[in-house]
C-alpha positions as CSV (number, residue, x, y, z in Angstrom):
1,X,119.2,-48.3,178.1
2,X,121.8,-45.7,177.5
3,X,123.3,-43.7,180.2
4,X,122.6,-40.0,180.0
5,X,126.2,-39.0,178.7
6,X,125.1,-40.8,175.5
7,X,121.8,-38.8,175.4
8,X,120.9,-35.4,173.8
9,X,118.6,-33.1,175.9
10,X,115.9,-30.9,174.0
11,X,114.8,-27.9,175.7
12,X,112.9,-25.0,174.4
13,X,109.5,-23.2,174.5
14,X,106.1,-25.1,174.2
15,X,105.4,-25.7,170.5
16,X,109.0,-24.9,169.4
17,X,109.5,-28.5,167.8
18,X,111.3,-30.4,170.2
19,X,109.0,-33.5,169.8
20,X,108.9,-33.2,166.0
21,X,112.8,-32.8,165.8
22,X,113.1,-36.0,168.1
23,X,110.9,-37.9,165.8
24,X,112.6,-36.6,162.7
25,X,116.1,-37.7,164.0
26,X,114.9,-41.0,165.0
27,X,113.1,-41.7,161.9
28,X,109.6,-41.9,163.5
29,X,106.3,-40.9,162.3
30,X,105.9,-37.3,162.9
31,X,102.7,-36.8,165.0
32,X,102.2,-33.6,167.2
33,X,101.5,-34.5,170.9
34,X,102.2,-32.1,173.9
35,X,105.0,-33.3,176.1
36,X,103.6,-33.5,179.5
37,X,106.5,-34.9,181.3
38,X,110.3,-35.6,180.8
39,X,110.5,-38.4,178.2
40,X,113.6,-40.4,178.1
41,X,114.6,-42.7,175.2
42,X,117.9,-44.4,174.1
43,X,119.3,-41.2,172.5
44,X,117.2,-38.3,173.9
45,X,115.8,-36.4,176.9
46,X,112.6,-34.6,175.6
47,X,111.7,-31.9,178.0
48,X,108.3,-30.0,178.5
49,X,108.2,-26.4,177.2
50,X,107.2,-25.3,180.7
51,X,110.7,-26.0,181.8
52,X,112.0,-23.0,179.8
53,X,108.8,-20.8,179.9
54,X,108.1,-20.8,183.6
55,X,111.0,-19.5,185.7
56,X,109.9,-21.8,188.7
57,X,110.6,-24.8,186.6
58,X,114.0,-23.9,185.2
59,X,115.8,-25.4,188.1
60,X,114.3,-28.8,186.9
61,X,115.3,-28.0,183.2
62,X,119.0,-27.8,184.6
63,X,118.7,-30.9,186.8
64,X,117.1,-33.1,184.0
65,X,119.6,-32.2,181.3
66,X,122.9,-31.3,183.2
67,X,124.3,-35.0,182.8
68,X,123.5,-35.3,179.2
69,X,126.2,-35.6,176.5
70,X,124.6,-32.5,174.5
71,X,121.9,-30.1,175.0
72,X,120.1,-28.6,172.1
73,X,118.1,-25.3,172.9
74,X,115.5,-25.1,170.4
75,X,113.7,-22.0,168.9
76,X,110.9,-21.7,166.4
77,X,111.5,-19.2,163.7
78,X,107.9,-18.3,164.1
79,X,108.0,-17.5,167.7
80,X,107.5,-13.8,168.9
81,X,108.5,-14.1,172.3
82,X,111.7,-15.1,173.9
83,X,111.5,-16.9,177.5
84,X,114.9,-17.9,177.8
85,X,116.9,-15.7,180.2
86,X,120.2,-14.0,179.1
87,X,123.2,-16.5,179.0
88,X,121.0,-19.5,180.2
89,X,123.3,-21.9,178.4
90,X,126.3,-20.9,180.7
91,X,124.7,-22.9,183.5
92,X,125.8,-26.0,181.9
93,X,129.5,-27.3,181.6
94,X,128.5,-29.5,178.6
95,X,128.2,-28.7,174.9
96,X,125.2,-26.7,173.9
97,X,124.0,-26.0,170.6
98,X,121.1,-24.1,169.1
99,X,118.5,-25.1,166.6
100,X,116.0,-22.9,164.7
101,X,112.9,-24.9,163.6
102,X,110.2,-24.4,161.2
103,X,112.5,-22.7,158.5
104,X,109.8,-23.7,155.9
105,X,107.1,-21.7,157.4
106,X,105.8,-18.7,155.9
107,X,106.4,-16.7,158.8
108,X,110.0,-17.8,159.5
109,X,112.2,-15.0,161.0
110,X,115.7,-16.4,161.1
111,X,117.3,-13.2,162.3
112,X,115.1,-13.1,165.2
113,X,115.7,-16.5,166.3
114,X,119.4,-16.0,165.9
115,X,119.0,-13.2,168.1
116,X,117.2,-15.1,170.8
117,X,119.4,-18.0,170.9
118,X,122.7,-15.8,171.0
119,X,120.9,-13.9,173.6
120,X,120.8,-17.3,175.7
121,X,124.5,-17.7,175.3
122,X,124.9,-19.8,172.1
123,X,127.7,-18.8,169.6
124,X,126.3,-17.8,166.2
125,X,128.5,-20.7,164.6
126,X,126.7,-23.4,166.9
127,X,123.4,-22.5,165.5
128,X,121.6,-24.5,162.9
129,X,118.5,-23.9,160.9
130,X,116.4,-26.9,160.1
131,X,112.9,-28.2,159.0
132,X,111.9,-31.3,160.8
133,X,108.8,-31.4,158.2
134,X,110.8,-31.0,154.8
135,X,114.1,-32.4,156.3
136,X,116.1,-29.4,155.4
137,X,119.3,-29.3,157.6
138,X,118.6,-32.5,159.3
139,X,121.7,-34.4,157.6
140,X,124.0,-31.6,158.7
141,X,122.5,-31.7,162.1
142,X,122.9,-35.3,162.5
143,X,126.6,-34.7,161.6
144,X,127.2,-32.0,164.4
145,X,125.4,-34.2,166.9
146,X,127.7,-37.2,166.1
147,X,130.7,-34.8,167.1
148,X,129.4,-34.9,170.6
149,X,127.5,-38.3,171.2
150,X,127.3,-41.6,169.4
151,X,124.0,-41.4,167.5
152,X,123.1,-43.4,164.6
153,X,119.9,-43.3,162.8
């Protein structure tokens, strides 16, 4: 089993695509399932969306993810609400990148998602739009991830 420095933490709102992204990056069959608890794998820490959405759970999000090698803050391009507080990622002293999911959706709003992620403290050049369903942006994202942690799939 890997230590947490070789793991990537996935955080974001309920339904933003954390588990689907995890499944795509690990070449697993993509099947929706609500993440009810923190899930550890060899390369990932998948967190429930409540960790970001409910202020009382944000300390748990920080505790669970603070010793990983990379944090990916995920925002769905179809999400109309932002639950991440301003400069939230400044809490961490490890690299954080942003990922915008569902760019293939007909209600995709990239501008809004960039705004939400930069509001959370991520620099625009560290935000990567992807579609876990079509695969758009996945190869580029894997390349970026490998700059921070050893990850092969």
